[in-house]
C-alpha positions in Angstrom: -15.3 -19.7 -24.5 -14.2 -16.1 -25.1 -10.6 -14.8 -25.2 -8.6 -11.7 -24.4 -5.1 -11.9 -25.8 -2.5 -9.4 -24.7 0.1 -8.5 -27.2 2.6 -8.0 -24.4 5.7 -10.2 -23.9 5.8 -12.2 -20.7 9.2 -10.5 -20.1 7.3 -7.3 -19.4 7.7 -6.1 -15.7 10.9 -8.1 -15.3 11.6 -6.4 -12.0 8.3 -7.7 -10.5 8.0 -10.9 -8.5 5.4 -12.6 -6.4 5.0 -9.8 -3.9 4.4 -7.1 -6.5 1.8 -9.3 -8.2 0.0 -10.1 -4.9 0.2 -6.3 -4.0 -1.7 -5.3 -7.1 -4.4 -8.0 -6.7 -4.7 -7.2 -2.9 -5.2 -3.5 -3.5 -7.8 -4.2 -6.1 -9.7 -6.2 -3.5 -9.4 -3.4 -0.9 -10.6 -0.9 -3.5 -13.8 -2.8 -3.7 -14.7 -1.1 -0.4 -16.2 -4.4 0.9 -15.1 -7.2 3.1 -11.8 -8.7 2.0 -10.3 -12.1 3.0 -6.8 -13.5 2.4 -5.6 -16.9 3.3 -2.6 -19.1 2.5 -2.4 -22.9 2.4 1.2 -23.8 3.3 0.8 -27.4 2.2 -0.5 -26.7 -1.3 1.3 -23.3 -1.6 -2.0 -21.6 -2.5 -2.8 -18.0 -1.8 -6.4 -16.8 -2.1 -7.7 -13.3 -2.2 -11.5 -12.7 -2.0 -13.6 -9.6 -1.8 -17.4 -9.2 -1.6 -17.7 -6.1 -3.9 -19.3 -5.7 -7.2 -16.8 -7.8 -9.1 -15.6 -6.9 -12.6 -16.7 -7.4 -16.2 -14.5 -8.8 -19.0 -14.1 -5.2 -20.3 -12.2 -4.3 -17.2 -9.4 -6.6 -18.3 -8.6 -4.2 -21.1 -5.6 -1.9 -20.5 -6.8 1.6 -19.8 -10.3 0.6 -18.7 -10.5 1.8 -15.1 -12.5 4.1 -12.8 -9.7 4.6 -10.3 -8.3 8.0 -9.5 -5.5 7.3 -7.0 -7.0 9.7 -4.4 -10.1 7.9 -3.1 -8.5 4.6 -4.2 -5.4 2.7 -3.2 -4.5 1.9 -6.8 -4.4 4.5 -9.5 -4.3 3.3 -13.1 -6.2 0.1 -12.9 -3.5 -1.8 -14.9 -1.9 -3.6 -12.0 -4.2 -6.6 -12.1 -3.4 -7.3 -15.7 0.4 -7.0 -15.2 0.1 -9.0 -12.0 -1.5 -11.9 -13.9 1.3 -11.7 -16.5 4.0 -11.9 -13.8 2.3 -14.9 -12.1 2.1 -16.7 -15.4 5.8 -16.0 -16.0 6.5 -17.4 -12.5 4.7 -20.6 -13.4 1.8 -19.9 -11.0 -1.6 -21.2 -11.9 -4.4 -18.6 -11.5 -8.1 -19.2 -11.4 -10.5 -16.2 -11.2 -14.2 -16.1 -10.2 -16.0 -12.8 -10.5 -19.7 -12.3 -10.6 -21.1 -14.7 -13.1 -17.9 -15.6 -15.0 -14.8 -17.7 -14.5 -11.4 -16.8 -16.0 -8.5 -19.0 -16.9 -5.0 -18.0 -17.8 -3.2 -19.7 -20.7 -0.1 -19.1 -22.6 -0.3 -18.2 -26.3 2.3 -16.9 -28.8 2.8 -14.1 -31.2 5.9 -14.3 -33.4 6.9 -17.2 -31.3 7.0 -15.0 -28.2 5.0 -16.1 -25.2 2.0 -13.9 -24.2 -0.9 -14.1 -21.9 -4.3 -15.4 -23.1 -7.3 -15.1 -20.7 -10.2 -17.4 -21.5 -13.5 -16.7 -19.8 -17.0 -18.3 -19.7 -20.2 -18.0 -17.7 -20.1 -19.7 -14.3 -22.6 -22.4 -13.2 -22.2 -21.0 -9.7 -22.0 -17.1 -9.7 -20.5 -15.5 -6.7 -20.6 -12.0 -5.1 -17.4 -10.0 -5.7 -14.2 -11.6 -6.9 -12.1 -14.6 -5.8 -8.6 -15.1 -7.1 -6.9 -18.4 -6.3 -3.1 -18.6 -7.0 -1.2 -21.8 -6.9 2.6 -22.2 -6.5 3.2 -19.2 -4.2 6.2 -19.4 -1.9 4.9 -17.8 1.3 2.0 -16.0 3.0 1.9 -12.4 2.0 -1.2 -11.5 4.0 1.0 -9.8 6.7 2.3 -7.4 4.1 -1.2 -5.7 4.4 -1.6 -3.6 7.5 -5.3 -4.2 7.5 -7.9 -5.8 5.3 -10.3 -3.0 6.3 -10.1 -0.2 3.7 -11.1 2.5 6.1 -8.2 1.4 8.4 -5.8 1.6 5.4 -6.7 5.3 5.0 -5.9 6.2 8.6 -2.5 7.7 9.1 -0.8 6.5 12.3 2.6 5.6 13.7 3.3 1.9 14.4 5.2 0.6 17.4 5.3 -3.0 16.5 7.6 -2.6 13.5 9.6 -0.1 11.6 7.9 -0.6 8.3 6.5 2.1 5.9 3.0 1.4 4.6 1.2 3.5 2.0 -2.5 3.3 2.4 -2.1 0.1 4.3 0.2 -1.7 1.9 3.9 -2.5 2.8 6.5 -0.5 0.9 9.8 -0.9 2.8 11.5 -1.1 6.2 12.6 2.3 7.5 16.2 2.4 8.6 17.2 4.2 11.8 13.5 4.9 12.5 11.8 5.1 15.9 8.5 4.0 14.5 6.9 2.6 11.5 4.2 4.6 9.7 1.1 4.2 7.7 0.9 7.3 5.4 -1.9 8.4 3.1 0.0 9.8 0.1 0.0 9.0 -3.6 2.5 6.5 -4.8 4.6 8.4 -7.3 6.2 5.2 -8.6 3.3 2.8 -9.3 5.8 0.2 -10.5 7.6 -0.2 -7.2 4.9 1.2 -4.9 7.5 3.5 -3.4 7.5 7.2 -2.8 10.3 9.8 -2.7 12.0 10.5 0.6 10.8 14.1 0.6 7.2 12.9 0.4 7.7 10.6 3.4 9.3 13.4 5.4 6.5 15.9 4.6 3.9 13.4 5.5 5.5 12.5 8.8 6.0 16.2 9.6 2.3 16.7 8.9 1.5 13.7 11.2 3.7 15.1 14.0 1.9 18.5 13.7 -1.4 17.0 14.6 -0.5 14.1 16.9 -2.1 13.8 20.3 -0.4 10.6 21.5 1.7 11.7 24.5 3.7 8.4 24.6 4.7 9.0 20.9 5.6 12.6 21.8 7.7 11.6 24.7 9.6 9.0 22.7 10.4 11.6 20.1 11.6 14.1 22.7 13.7 11.5 24.5 15.7 11.0 21.3 16.6 14.7 21.0 19.9 14.4 22.8 20.9 18.1 22.7 19.2 21.4 22.4 20.9 21.9 19.0 19.5 18.6 17.8 16.1 19.6 19.1 16.1 22.9 17.3 17.2 21.2 14.1 14.3 18.7 14.4 11.8 21.4 15.1 13.0 23.6 12.2 12.9 20.7 9.8 9.5 19.6 10.9 8.2 23.2 10.4 9.9 24.0 7.1 9.1 20.7 5.5 5.3 21.3 6.0 5.5 25.1 5.7 3.7 26.0 8.9 5.4 28.8 10.7 2.5 30.0 12.8 0.7 27.5 15.1 3.3 24.9 14.2 1.7 22.2 16.4 -2.0 21.7 16.8 -1.4 20.5 20.4 1.3 22.9 21.3 0.6 22.9 25.1 1.1 19.2 25.2 4.5 19.5 23.5 5.5 22.3 25.9 4.5 20.2 28.9 6.5 17.3 27.8 9.6 19.1 26.6 9.8 20.9 30.0 10.8 17.6 31.5 13.9 17.2 29.4 14.8 20.4 27.5 15.8 23.9 28.6 13.7 27.0 28.6 15.2 28.5 25.5 14.2 25.5 23.4 10.7 25.6 24.9 10.5 29.3 24.1 11.0 28.4 20.4 7.9 26.3 20.5 5.9 29.0 22.3 7.0 31.6 19.8 5.9 29.7 16.7 
């Protein structure tokens, strides 16, 4: 039995709970680029995340050992899995990991009488394709916090009519207040600890999305909520300035003109034509 001991107190990442830990493990699975499964057993309070990718080697459990870039991947630094396991141990969850030809077990050790995480691993009698992580003592099903278990779908920007949530690359970030829609945006998380992004980044990404949208129902609902010409002009100006496109503001300008003609006056429409 081999060991990897982390000289990091279990109090590290105090602000993280179950969801943050599941988030990191889930995005690792999605970054495998292969089929991903998640399922929750309410009776046993067990949450399982399985991917059918290449799996990982013991060296990938070292902090700083990662091939992620944050652009073509959902995660960026490759450290989330290690900290997620630490948090789960602190929460008294039992974790069992199977990856390729090895099994991994989490145990508590101590340095200077301070609890730390010790990962024991050994060769498996039943190797598997990819990685399967089974977590016991989880309070609820977090699978619906992932917009899709298909990585390609996670990288498709779109508006969401079913809820008002913000997703970044398919993973839940927060509920948007006073929003007409939810959104899945493809931007880099500037705060990898919380998974959040600054408000300006969200506005820029939504403005970019509006610029290229073709969905007339979406356009109509936006226009219907422009109660006055002044509000409409402000929205138009903010959309343009936040993405810095003064010429050819909208990719589908004719569709916007057609729809705005139903509810807005000629002067406002002229503003769109003149861009």
